[in-house]
PDB file of the backbone (N, CA, C, O) and the ligand in Angstrom, with CONECT records:
HET     ZN  A 101       1
ATOM      1  N   MET A   1     103.314 122.339 136.459  1.00  0.00           N
ATOM      2  CA  MET A   1     103.459 121.544 134.918  1.00  0.00           C
ATOM      3  C   MET A   1     104.292 122.541 134.225  1.00  0.00           C
ATOM      4  O   MET A   1     104.111 123.759 134.199  1.00  0.00           O
ATOM      5  N   LYS A   2     105.463 121.686 133.528  1.00  0.00           N
ATOM      6  CA  LYS A   2     106.357 122.674 132.632  1.00  0.00           C
ATOM      7  C   LYS A   2     105.681 122.907 131.305  1.00  0.00           C
ATOM      8  O   LYS A   2     105.108 122.067 130.612  1.00  0.00           O
ATOM      9  N   PRO A   3     105.856 124.277 131.057  1.00  0.00           N
ATOM     10  CA  PRO A   3     105.204 124.560 129.603  1.00  0.00           C
ATOM     11  C   PRO A   3     105.972 123.732 128.496  1.00  0.00           C
ATOM     12  O   PRO A   3     107.114 123.305 128.667  1.00  0.00           O
ATOM     13  N   ALA A   4     105.276 123.557 127.414  1.00  0.00           N
ATOM     14  CA  ALA A   4     105.980 122.912 126.389  1.00  0.00           C
ATOM     15  C   ALA A   4     107.108 123.799 125.764  1.00  0.00           C
ATOM     16  O   ALA A   4     106.953 125.011 125.613  1.00  0.00           O
ATOM     17  N   ASP A   5     108.189 123.170 125.426  1.00  0.00           N
ATOM     18  CA  ASP A   5     109.305 124.073 124.853  1.00  0.00           C
ATOM     19  C   ASP A   5     109.203 124.096 123.320  1.00  0.00           C
ATOM     20  O   ASP A   5     109.251 123.065 122.648  1.00  0.00           O
ATOM     21  N   PRO A   6     109.060 125.312 122.808  1.00  0.00           N
ATOM     22  CA  PRO A   6     108.853 125.577 121.304  1.00  0.00           C
ATOM     23  C   PRO A   6     109.783 124.937 120.517  1.00  0.00           C
ATOM     24  O   PRO A   6     109.428 124.486 119.428  1.00  0.00           O
ATOM     25  N   GLU A   7     110.987 124.819 120.920  1.00  0.00           N
ATOM     26  CA  GLU A   7     112.066 124.178 120.162  1.00  0.00           C
ATOM     27  C   GLU A   7     111.736 122.669 119.965  1.00  0.00           C
ATOM     28  O   GLU A   7     111.652 122.178 118.839  1.00  0.00           O
ATOM     29  N   SER A   8     111.566 122.010 121.019  1.00  0.00           N
ATOM     30  CA  SER A   8     111.081 120.553 121.010  1.00  0.00           C
ATOM     31  C   SER A   8     109.835 120.125 120.166  1.00  0.00           C
ATOM     32  O   SER A   8     109.644 119.059 119.579  1.00  0.00           O
ATOM     33  N   ILE A   9     109.010 121.269 120.261  1.00  0.00           N
ATOM     34  CA  ILE A   9     107.752 121.169 119.289  1.00  0.00           C
ATOM     35  C   ILE A   9     108.038 121.155 117.949  1.00  0.00           C
ATOM     36  O   ILE A   9     107.461 120.418 117.149  1.00  0.00           O
ATOM     37  N   GLN A  10     109.124 122.135 117.597  1.00  0.00           N
ATOM     38  CA  GLN A  10     109.369 122.317 116.250  1.00  0.00           C
ATOM     39  C   GLN A  10     110.049 121.021 115.609  1.00  0.00           C
ATOM     40  O   GLN A  10     109.891 120.613 114.459  1.00  0.00           O
ATOM     41  N   LYS A  11     110.876 120.446 116.660  1.00  0.00           N
ATOM     42  CA  LYS A  11     111.585 119.133 116.246  1.00  0.00           C
ATOM     43  C   LYS A  11     110.636 117.955 116.156  1.00  0.00           C
ATOM     44  O   LYS A  11     110.847 117.075 115.322  1.00  0.00           O
ATOM     45  N   ALA A  12     109.702 117.905 116.896  1.00  0.00           N
ATOM     46  CA  ALA A  12     108.738 116.809 116.865  1.00  0.00           C
ATOM     47  C   ALA A  12     107.981 117.021 115.412  1.00  0.00           C
ATOM     48  O   ALA A  12     107.651 116.057 114.722  1.00  0.00           O
ATOM     49  N   ILE A  13     107.776 118.203 115.079  1.00  0.00           N
ATOM     50  CA  ILE A  13     107.006 118.378 113.749  1.00  0.00           C
ATOM     51  C   ILE A  13     107.833 117.999 112.726  1.00  0.00           C
ATOM     52  O   ILE A  13     107.454 117.276 111.805  1.00  0.00           O
ATOM     53  N   GLY A  14     109.138 118.522 112.848  1.00  0.00           N
ATOM     54  CA  GLY A  14     109.934 118.043 111.576  1.00  0.00           C
ATOM     55  C   GLY A  14     110.329 116.629 111.535  1.00  0.00           C
ATOM     56  O   GLY A  14     110.673 116.106 110.475  1.00  0.00           O
ATOM     57  N   MET A  15     110.289 115.932 112.749  1.00  0.00           N
ATOM     58  CA  MET A  15     110.405 114.397 112.553  1.00  0.00           C
ATOM     59  C   MET A  15     109.133 113.843 111.948  1.00  0.00           C
ATOM     60  O   MET A  15     109.145 112.942 111.110  1.00  0.00           O
ATOM     61  N   ALA A  16     108.057 114.410 112.398  1.00  0.00           N
ATOM     62  CA  ALA A  16     106.638 113.669 111.929  1.00  0.00           C
ATOM     63  C   ALA A  16     106.632 113.813 110.371  1.00  0.00           C
ATOM     64  O   ALA A  16     106.368 112.912 109.575  1.00  0.00           O
ATOM     65  N   GLN A  17     106.974 115.125 110.073  1.00  0.00           N
ATOM     66  CA  GLN A  17     106.613 115.301 108.588  1.00  0.00           C
ATOM     67  C   GLN A  17     107.646 114.516 107.666  1.00  0.00           C
ATOM     68  O   GLN A  17     107.346 114.264 106.500  1.00  0.00           O
ATOM     69  N   ASN A  18     108.920 114.118 108.233  1.00  0.00           N
ATOM     70  CA  ASN A  18     109.690 113.106 107.451  1.00  0.00           C
ATOM     71  C   ASN A  18     109.316 111.608 107.765  1.00  0.00           C
ATOM     72  O   ASN A  18     109.764 110.671 107.104  1.00  0.00           O
ATOM     73  N   ALA A  19     108.507 111.472 108.769  1.00  0.00           N
ATOM     74  CA  ALA A  19     108.124 109.858 109.138  1.00  0.00           C
ATOM     75  C   ALA A  19     107.276 109.452 108.145  1.00  0.00           C
ATOM     76  O   ALA A  19     106.568 110.228 107.502  1.00  0.00           O
ATOM     77  N   PRO A  20     107.324 108.157 107.981  1.00  0.00           N
ATOM     78  CA  PRO A  20     106.314 107.293 107.069  1.00  0.00           C
ATOM     79  C   PRO A  20     104.962 107.351 107.778  1.00  0.00           C
ATOM     80  O   PRO A  20     104.778 107.663 108.954  1.00  0.00           O
ATOM     81  N   CYS A  21     104.135 107.034 106.959  1.00  0.00           N
ATOM     82  CA  CYS A  21     102.586 107.016 107.358  1.00  0.00           C
ATOM     83  C   CYS A  21     102.475 106.154 108.466  1.00  0.00           C
ATOM     84  O   CYS A  21     103.050 105.065 108.458  1.00  0.00           O
ATOM     85  N   VAL A  22     101.769 106.547 109.452  1.00  0.00           N
ATOM     86  CA  VAL A  22     101.562 105.467 110.625  1.00  0.00           C
ATOM     87  C   VAL A  22     100.776 104.317 110.351  1.00  0.00           C
ATOM     88  O   VAL A  22     100.949 103.296 111.017  1.00  0.00           O
ATOM     89  N   LEU A  23      99.944 104.368 109.456  1.00  0.00           N
ATOM     90  CA  LEU A  23      99.029 103.237 109.254  1.00  0.00           C
ATOM     91  C   LEU A  23      99.725 102.167 108.208  1.00  0.00           C
ATOM     92  O   LEU A  23      99.912 100.991 108.519  1.00  0.00           O
ATOM     93  N   CYS A  24     100.028 102.635 107.132  1.00  0.00           N
ATOM     94  CA  CYS A  24     100.697 101.685 105.951  1.00  0.00           C
ATOM     95  C   CYS A  24     102.295 101.738 105.832  1.00  0.00           C
ATOM     96  O   CYS A  24     102.927 100.969 105.108  1.00  0.00           O
ATOM     97  N   GLY A  25     102.815 102.635 106.547  1.00  0.00           N
ATOM     98  CA  GLY A  25     104.343 102.879 106.502  1.00  0.00           C
ATOM     99  C   GLY A  25     104.713 103.182 105.188  1.00  0.00           C
ATOM    100  O   GLY A  25     105.865 102.835 104.928  1.00  0.00           O
ATOM    101  N   LYS A  26     104.025 103.784 104.168  1.00  0.00           N
ATOM    102  CA  LYS A  26     104.595 104.465 103.031  1.00  0.00           C
ATOM    103  C   LYS A  26     105.077 105.738 103.295  1.00  0.00           C
ATOM    104  O   LYS A  26     104.491 106.485 104.079  1.00  0.00           O
ATOM    105  N   LEU A  27     106.189 106.083 102.655  1.00  0.00           N
ATOM    106  CA  LEU A  27     106.780 107.336 102.756  1.00  0.00           C
ATOM    107  C   LEU A  27     105.721 108.333 101.780  1.00  0.00           C
ATOM    108  O   LEU A  27     105.461 108.071 100.606  1.00  0.00           O
ATOM    109  N   SER A  28     105.315 109.223 102.347  1.00  0.00           N
ATOM    110  CA  SER A  28     104.595 110.226 101.372  1.00  0.00           C
ATOM    111  C   SER A  28     104.940 111.500 101.944  1.00  0.00           C
ATOM    112  O   SER A  28     104.790 111.866 103.109  1.00  0.00           O
ATOM    113  N   GLY A  29     105.517 112.249 100.777  1.00  0.00           N
ATOM    114  CA  GLY A  29     105.866 113.616 100.977  1.00  0.00           C
ATOM    115  C   GLY A  29     104.631 114.399 101.137  1.00  0.00           C
ATOM    116  O   GLY A  29     104.726 115.385 101.869  1.00  0.00           O
ATOM    117  N   LYS A  30     103.444 114.144 100.575  1.00  0.00           N
ATOM    118  CA  LYS A  30     102.410 114.854 100.536  1.00  0.00           C
ATOM    119  C   LYS A  30     101.412 114.432 101.642  1.00  0.00           C
ATOM    120  O   LYS A  30     100.194 114.556 101.506  1.00  0.00           O
ATOM    121  N   GLY A  31     102.046 113.894 102.815  1.00  0.00           N
ATOM    122  CA  GLY A  31     101.153 113.378 103.843  1.00  0.00           C
ATOM    123  C   GLY A  31     100.410 114.429 104.639  1.00  0.00           C
ATOM    124  O   GLY A  31     100.669 115.618 104.453  1.00  0.00           O
ATOM    125  N   THR A  32      99.519 114.056 105.499  1.00  0.00           N
ATOM    126  CA  THR A  32      98.881 114.882 106.296  1.00  0.00           C
ATOM    127  C   THR A  32      99.517 114.788 107.724  1.00  0.00           C
ATOM    128  O   THR A  32      99.649 113.752 108.376  1.00  0.00           O
ATOM    129  N   LEU A  33      99.890 116.058 108.097  1.00  0.00           N
ATOM    130  CA  LEU A  33     100.530 116.040 109.542  1.00  0.00           C
ATOM    131  C   LEU A  33      99.285 116.166 110.543  1.00  0.00           C
ATOM    132  O   LEU A  33      98.427 117.041 110.430  1.00  0.00           O
ATOM    133  N   VAL A  34      99.298 115.225 111.490  1.00  0.00           N
ATOM    134  CA  VAL A  34      98.111 115.392 112.530  1.00  0.00           C
ATOM    135  C   VAL A  34      98.860 115.416 113.838  1.00  0.00           C
ATOM    136  O   VAL A  34      99.808 114.678 114.107  1.00  0.00           O
ATOM    137  N   SER A  35      98.306 116.399 114.675  1.00  0.00           N
ATOM    138  CA  SER A  35      98.789 116.548 116.106  1.00  0.00           C
ATOM    139  C   SER A  35      97.548 116.231 116.794  1.00  0.00           C
ATOM    140  O   SER A  35      96.426 116.375 116.309  1.00  0.00           O
ATOM    141  N   PHE A  36      97.864 115.719 118.144  1.00  0.00           N
ATOM    142  CA  PHE A  36      96.828 115.602 119.007  1.00  0.00           C
ATOM    143  C   PHE A  36      97.320 115.647 120.522  1.00  0.00           C
ATOM    144  O   PHE A  36      98.511 115.378 120.678  1.00  0.00           O
ATOM    145  N   VAL A  37      96.521 115.970 121.743  1.00  0.00           N
ATOM    146  CA  VAL A  37      97.070 115.921 122.881  1.00  0.00           C
ATOM    147  C   VAL A  37      96.098 114.878 123.609  1.00  0.00           C
ATOM    148  O   VAL A  37      94.907 115.163 123.739  1.00  0.00           O
ATOM    149  N   PRO A  38      96.561 113.788 124.033  1.00  0.00           N
ATOM    150  CA  PRO A  38      96.011 112.755 124.378  1.00  0.00           C
ATOM    151  C   PRO A  38      95.353 113.025 125.847  1.00  0.00           C
ATOM    152  O   PRO A  38      95.926 113.747 126.663  1.00  0.00           O
ATOM    153  N   ASP A  39      94.180 112.427 126.105  1.00  0.00           N
ATOM    154  CA  ASP A  39      93.395 112.709 127.358  1.00  0.00           C
ATOM    155  C   ASP A  39      94.409 112.264 128.599  1.00  0.00           C
ATOM    156  O   ASP A  39      94.510 112.993 129.586  1.00  0.00           O
ATOM    157  N   ASP A  40      95.102 111.104 128.495  1.00  0.00           N
ATOM    158  CA  ASP A  40      95.955 110.586 129.442  1.00  0.00           C
ATOM    159  C   ASP A  40      97.278 110.523 128.840  1.00  0.00           C
ATOM    160  O   ASP A  40      97.546 109.568 128.111  1.00  0.00           O
ATOM    161  N   SER A  41      98.210 111.516 129.084  1.00  0.00           N
ATOM    162  CA  SER A  41      99.541 111.601 128.381  1.00  0.00           C
ATOM    163  C   SER A  41     100.379 110.384 128.927  1.00  0.00           C
ATOM    164  O   SER A  41     101.237 109.833 128.239  1.00  0.00           O
ATOM    165  N   GLN A  42     100.079 110.016 130.175  1.00  0.00           N
ATOM    166  CA  GLN A  42     100.913 108.785 130.641  1.00  0.00           C
ATOM    167  C   GLN A  42     100.802 107.572 129.877  1.00  0.00           C
ATOM    168  O   GLN A  42     101.703 106.735 129.903  1.00  0.00           O
ATOM    169  N   GLU A  43      99.786 107.428 129.220  1.00  0.00           N
ATOM    170  CA  GLU A  43      99.487 106.248 128.359  1.00  0.00           C
ATOM    171  C   GLU A  43     100.323 106.204 127.306  1.00  0.00           C
ATOM    172  O   GLU A  43     100.620 105.179 126.693  1.00  0.00           O
ATOM    173  N   TYR A  44     100.818 107.594 127.017  1.00  0.00           N
ATOM    174  CA  TYR A  44     101.773 107.700 125.689  1.00  0.00           C
ATOM    175  C   TYR A  44     103.181 107.963 126.200  1.00  0.00           C
ATOM    176  O   TYR A  44     103.998 108.554 125.494  1.00  0.00           O
ATOM    177  N   GLY A  45     103.483 107.512 127.476  1.00  0.00           N
ATOM    178  CA  GLY A  45     104.815 107.550 127.931  1.00  0.00           C
ATOM    179  C   GLY A  45     105.423 108.811 128.436  1.00  0.00           C
ATOM    180  O   GLY A  45     106.619 109.025 128.635  1.00  0.00           O
ATOM    181  N   ALA A  46     104.337 109.673 128.625  1.00  0.00           N
ATOM    182  CA  ALA A  46     104.814 111.091 129.296  1.00  0.00           C
ATOM    183  C   ALA A  46     105.144 110.677 131.064  1.00  0.00           C
ATOM    184  O   ALA A  46     104.614 109.738 131.658  1.00  0.00           O
ATOM    185  N   ALA A  47     105.966 111.478 131.549  1.00  0.00           N
ATOM    186  CA  ALA A  47     106.153 111.402 132.906  1.00  0.00           C
ATOM    187  C   ALA A  47     104.879 111.807 133.705  1.00  0.00           C
ATOM    188  O   ALA A  47     103.994 112.484 133.181  1.00  0.00           O
ATOM    189  N   GLU A  48     104.818 111.370 134.993  1.00  0.00           N
ATOM    190  CA  GLU A  48     103.886 111.755 135.852  1.00  0.00           C
ATOM    191  C   GLU A  48     103.607 113.316 135.866  1.00  0.00           C
ATOM    192  O   GLU A  48     104.511 114.114 136.115  1.00  0.00           O
ATOM    193  N   GLY A  49     102.364 113.692 135.598  1.00  0.00           N
ATOM    194  CA  GLY A  49     102.159 115.231 135.513  1.00  0.00           C
ATOM    195  C   GLY A  49     102.548 115.986 134.379  1.00  0.00           C
ATOM    196  O   GLY A  49     102.556 117.217 134.381  1.00  0.00           O
ATOM    197  N   GLN A  50     102.890 115.239 133.349  1.00  0.00           N
ATOM    198  CA  GLN A  50     103.474 115.879 132.210  1.00  0.00           C
ATOM    199  C   GLN A  50     102.384 115.702 131.008  1.00  0.00           C
ATOM    200  O   GLN A  50     101.765 114.658 130.807  1.00  0.00           O
ATOM    201  N   LYS A  51     102.277 116.692 130.378  1.00  0.00           N
ATOM    202  CA  LYS A  51     101.341 116.622 129.066  1.00  0.00           C
ATOM    203  C   LYS A  51     102.189 116.223 127.939  1.00  0.00           C
ATOM    204  O   LYS A  51     103.319 116.710 127.906  1.00  0.00           O
ATOM    205  N   ARG A  52     101.815 115.383 126.974  1.00  0.00           N
ATOM    206  CA  ARG A  52     102.433 115.028 125.783  1.00  0.00           C
ATOM    207  C   ARG A  52     101.654 115.422 124.559  1.00  0.00           C
ATOM    208  O   ARG A  52     100.446 115.205 124.469  1.00  0.00           O
ATOM    209  N   MET A  53     102.393 116.030 123.577  1.00  0.00           N
ATOM    210  CA  MET A  53     101.645 116.370 122.410  1.00  0.00           C
ATOM    211  C   MET A  53     102.345 115.408 121.380  1.00  0.00           C
ATOM    212  O   MET A  53     103.563 115.246 121.324  1.00  0.00           O
ATOM    213  N   ILE A  54     101.476 114.831 120.624  1.00  0.00           N
ATOM    214  CA  ILE A  54     101.972 113.772 119.621  1.00  0.00           C
ATOM    215  C   ILE A  54     101.582 114.275 118.207  1.00  0.00           C
ATOM    216  O   ILE A  54     100.457 114.626 117.852  1.00  0.00           O
ATOM    217  N   PHE A  55     102.758 114.244 117.436  1.00  0.00           N
ATOM    218  CA  PHE A  55     102.623 114.415 115.967  1.00  0.00           C
ATOM    219  C   PHE A  55     102.739 113.256 115.098  1.00  0.00           C
ATOM    220  O   PHE A  55     103.659 112.476 115.346  1.00  0.00           O
ATOM    221  N   TYR A  56     102.000 113.019 114.166  1.00  0.00           N
ATOM    222  CA  TYR A  56     102.277 111.944 113.296  1.00  0.00           C
ATOM    223  C   TYR A  56     101.849 112.197 112.026  1.00  0.00           C
ATOM    224  O   TYR A  56     101.117 113.172 111.857  1.00  0.00           O
ATOM    225  N   ASN A  57     102.218 111.390 110.929  1.00  0.00           N
ATOM    226  CA  ASN A  57     101.993 111.583 109.583  1.00  0.00           C
ATOM    227  C   ASN A  57     101.039 110.530 109.079  1.00  0.00           C
ATOM    228  O   ASN A  57     101.118 109.365 109.467  1.00  0.00           O
ATOM    229  N   LEU A  58     100.088 110.968 108.166  1.00  0.00           N
ATOM    230  CA  LEU A  58      99.364 109.979 107.454  1.00  0.00           C
ATOM    231  C   LEU A  58      99.487 110.301 105.956  1.00  0.00           C
ATOM    232  O   LEU A  58      99.519 111.471 105.576  1.00  0.00           O
ATOM    233  N   CYS A  59      99.550 109.348 105.176  1.00  0.00           N
ATOM    234  CA  CYS A  59      99.478 109.526 103.730  1.00  0.00           C
ATOM    235  C   CYS A  59      98.226 109.873 103.317  1.00  0.00           C
ATOM    236  O   CYS A  59      97.272 109.698 104.075  1.00  0.00           O
ATOM    237  N   SER A  60      98.065 110.404 102.073  1.00  0.00           N
ATOM    238  CA  SER A  60      96.652 110.989 101.756  1.00  0.00           C
ATOM    239  C   SER A  60      95.736 109.930 101.480  1.00  0.00           C
ATOM    240  O   SER A  60      94.534 110.167 101.604  1.00  0.00           O
ATOM    241  N   GLU A  61      96.125 108.787 101.121  1.00  0.00           N
ATOM    242  CA  GLU A  61      95.249 107.596 101.054  1.00  0.00           C
ATOM    243  C   GLU A  61      94.526 107.329 102.395  1.00  0.00           C
ATOM    244  O   GLU A  61      93.299 107.290 102.494  1.00  0.00           O
ATOM    245  N   CYS A  62      95.428 107.140 103.461  1.00  0.00           N
ATOM    246  CA  CYS A  62      95.106 106.635 104.844  1.00  0.00           C
ATOM    247  C   CYS A  62      94.333 107.763 105.602  1.00  0.00           C
ATOM    248  O   CYS A  62      93.548 107.513 106.516  1.00  0.00           O
ATOM    249  N   SER A  63      94.613 109.021 105.156  1.00  0.00           N
ATOM    250  CA  SER A  63      94.062 110.196 105.890  1.00  0.00           C
ATOM    251  C   SER A  63      92.398 110.151 105.404  1.00  0.00           C
ATOM    252  O   SER A  63      91.535 110.781 106.015  1.00  0.00           O
ATOM    253  N   ARG A  64      92.170 109.477 104.453  1.00  0.00           N
ATOM    254  CA  ARG A  64      90.697 109.418 103.923  1.00  0.00           C
ATOM    255  C   ARG A  64      90.163 108.068 104.417  1.00  0.00           C
ATOM    256  O   ARG A  64      88.974 107.868 104.169  1.00  0.00           O
ATOM    257  N   ALA A  65      90.786 107.170 105.029  1.00  0.00           N
ATOM    258  CA  ALA A  65      90.272 105.795 105.498  1.00  0.00           C
ATOM    259  C   ALA A  65      89.276 106.061 106.618  1.00  0.00           C
ATOM    260  O   ALA A  65      89.317 107.081 107.306  1.00  0.00           O
ATOM    261  N   PRO A  66      88.441 105.157 106.753  1.00  0.00           N
ATOM    262  CA  PRO A  66      87.468 105.569 108.024  1.00  0.00           C
ATOM    263  C   PRO A  66      88.260 105.261 109.374  1.00  0.00           C
ATOM    264  O   PRO A  66      89.090 104.352 109.397  1.00  0.00           O
ATOM    265  N   ARG A  67      88.019 105.940 110.357  1.00  0.00           N
ATOM    266  CA  ARG A  67      88.621 105.809 111.529  1.00  0.00           C
ATOM    267  C   ARG A  67      90.093 105.960 111.553  1.00  0.00           C
ATOM    268  O   ARG A  67      90.756 105.523 112.494  1.00  0.00           O
ATOM    269  N   ALA A  68      90.622 106.571 110.534  1.00  0.00           N
ATOM    270  CA  ALA A  68      92.122 106.750 110.428  1.00  0.00           C
ATOM    271  C   ALA A  68      92.826 107.259 111.722  1.00  0.00           C
ATOM    272  O   ALA A  68      93.752 106.694 112.303  1.00  0.00           O
ATOM    273  N   PHE A  69      92.293 108.289 112.026  1.00  0.00           N
ATOM    274  CA  PHE A  69      92.900 108.968 113.353  1.00  0.00           C
ATOM    275  C   PHE A  69      92.877 108.108 114.565  1.00  0.00           C
ATOM    276  O   PHE A  69      93.839 108.008 115.326  1.00  0.00           O
ATOM    277  N   LYS A  70      91.793 107.519 114.712  1.00  0.00           N
ATOM    278  CA  LYS A  70      91.595 106.552 116.019  1.00  0.00           C
ATOM    279  C   LYS A  70      92.457 105.378 115.797  1.00  0.00           C
ATOM    280  O   LYS A  70      93.126 105.043 116.775  1.00  0.00           O
ATOM    281  N   ARG A  71      92.578 104.732 114.800  1.00  0.00           N
ATOM    282  CA  ARG A  71      93.563 103.705 114.366  1.00  0.00           C
ATOM    283  C   ARG A  71      95.013 104.337 114.753  1.00  0.00           C
ATOM    284  O   ARG A  71      95.767 103.801 115.565  1.00  0.00           O
ATOM    285  N   ALA A  72      95.248 105.317 114.197  1.00  0.00           N
ATOM    286  CA  ALA A  72      96.567 105.888 114.265  1.00  0.00           C
ATOM    287  C   ALA A  72      97.106 106.134 115.705  1.00  0.00           C
ATOM    288  O   ALA A  72      98.259 105.934 116.086  1.00  0.00           O
ATOM    289  N   GLU A  73      95.983 106.640 116.484  1.00  0.00           N
ATOM    290  CA  GLU A  73      96.453 106.973 117.884  1.00  0.00           C
ATOM    291  C   GLU A  73      96.591 105.577 118.632  1.00  0.00           C
ATOM    292  O   GLU A  73      97.438 105.517 119.523  1.00  0.00           O
ATOM    293  N   GLU A  74      95.845 104.472 118.351  1.00  0.00           N
ATOM    294  CA  GLU A  74      95.993 103.132 118.961  1.00  0.00           C
ATOM    295  C   GLU A  74      97.403 102.767 118.712  1.00  0.00           C
ATOM    296  O   GLU A  74      98.121 102.440 119.657  1.00  0.00           O
ATOM    297  N   ILE A  75      97.897 102.806 117.357  1.00  0.00           N
ATOM    298  CA  ILE A  75      99.225 102.339 117.108  1.00  0.00           C
ATOM    299  C   ILE A  75     100.224 103.097 117.887  1.00  0.00           C
ATOM    300  O   ILE A  75     101.182 102.524 118.407  1.00  0.00           O
ATOM    301  N   ILE A  76     100.023 104.399 117.984  1.00  0.00           N
ATOM    302  CA  ILE A  76     100.981 105.090 118.811  1.00  0.00           C
ATOM    303  C   ILE A  76     101.120 104.916 120.157  1.00  0.00           C
ATOM    304  O   ILE A  76     102.193 105.074 120.740  1.00  0.00           O
ATOM    305  N   LYS A  77      99.990 104.567 120.742  1.00  0.00           N
ATOM    306  CA  LYS A  77      99.670 104.378 122.047  1.00  0.00           C
ATOM    307  C   LYS A  77     100.388 103.027 122.294  1.00  0.00           C
ATOM    308  O   LYS A  77     100.998 102.960 123.361  1.00  0.00           O
ATOM    309  N   ASN A  78     100.415 102.031 121.553  1.00  0.00           N
ATOM    310  CA  ASN A  78     101.039 100.768 121.777  1.00  0.00           C
ATOM    311  C   ASN A  78     102.323 100.869 121.795  1.00  0.00           C
ATOM    312  O   ASN A  78     102.985 100.341 122.689  1.00  0.00           O
ATOM    313  N   ALA A  79     102.938 101.657 120.677  1.00  0.00           N
ATOM    314  CA  ALA A  79     104.424 101.868 120.583  1.00  0.00           C
ATOM    315  C   ALA A  79     105.082 102.607 121.710  1.00  0.00           C
ATOM    316  O   ALA A  79     106.073 102.125 122.259  1.00  0.00           O
ATOM    317  N   THR A  80     104.590 103.716 122.066  1.00  0.00           N
ATOM    318  CA  THR A  80     104.906 104.365 123.290  1.00  0.00           C
ATOM    319  C   THR A  80     104.833 103.714 124.471  1.00  0.00           C
ATOM    320  O   THR A  80     105.688 103.866 125.344  1.00  0.00           O
ATOM    321  N   GLY A  81     103.813 102.938 124.596  1.00  0.00           N
ATOM    322  CA  GLY A  81     103.612 102.112 125.754  1.00  0.00           C
ATOM    323  C   GLY A  81     104.704 101.031 126.182  1.00  0.00           C
ATOM    324  O   GLY A  81     105.088 100.781 127.324  1.00  0.00           O
ATOM    325  N   LYS A  82     105.146 100.397 124.864  1.00  0.00           N
ATOM    326  CA  LYS A  82     106.179  99.459 124.998  1.00  0.00           C
ATOM    327  C   LYS A  82     107.416 100.118 125.345  1.00  0.00           C
ATOM    328  O   LYS A  82     108.125  99.640 126.231  1.00  0.00           O
ATOM    329  N   GLU A  83     107.764 101.247 124.687  1.00  0.00           N
ATOM    330  CA  GLU A  83     108.833 101.922 125.039  1.00  0.00           C
ATOM    331  C   GLU A  83     109.028 102.164 126.541  1.00  0.00           C
ATOM    332  O   GLU A  83     110.117 102.055 127.105  1.00  0.00           O
ATOM    333  N   GLN A  84     107.961 102.479 127.096  1.00  0.00           N
ATOM    334  CA  GLN A  84     108.045 102.868 128.419  1.00  0.00           C
ATOM    335  C   GLN A  84     108.382 101.691 129.370  1.00  0.00           C
ATOM    336  O   GLN A  84     108.914 101.921 130.456  1.00  0.00           O
ATOM    337  N   GLN A  85     108.077 100.427 128.968  1.00  0.00           N
ATOM    338  CA  GLN A  85     108.286  99.178 129.862  1.00  0.00           C
ATOM    339  C   GLN A  85     109.651  98.783 129.840  1.00  0.00           C
ATOM    340  O   GLN A  85     109.983  97.883 130.612  1.00  0.00           O
ATOM    341  N   LYS A  86     110.611  99.362 128.998  1.00  0.00           N
ATOM    342  CA  LYS A  86     112.140  99.080 129.062  1.00  0.00           C
ATOM    343  C   LYS A  86     112.657  99.252 130.327  1.00  0.00           C
ATOM    344  O   LYS A  86     113.856  99.065 130.535  1.00  0.00           O
TER     345      LYS A  86
HETATM  346 ZN    ZN A 101      99.077 105.437 104.627  1.00  0.00          ZN2+
END
């Protein structure tokens, strides 16, 4: 397995910080940056044998909503899954 390249991690963090909230789509400068490593990276579009680290942004309202992280992970999984099917 290839170790994660720190430069691409930095890039991913930067992109997530400027991205709108995953749940409501609102742009929020004071959002919460969340990262997670899925149990099954392939479900999130990673190549076989590769781990994928996901970064996303939640606005302060959504980050307090019930099951916010779970819902956000579902949305990201659906989005990356579709990307994979192209
Ligand atoms: Zn939100």
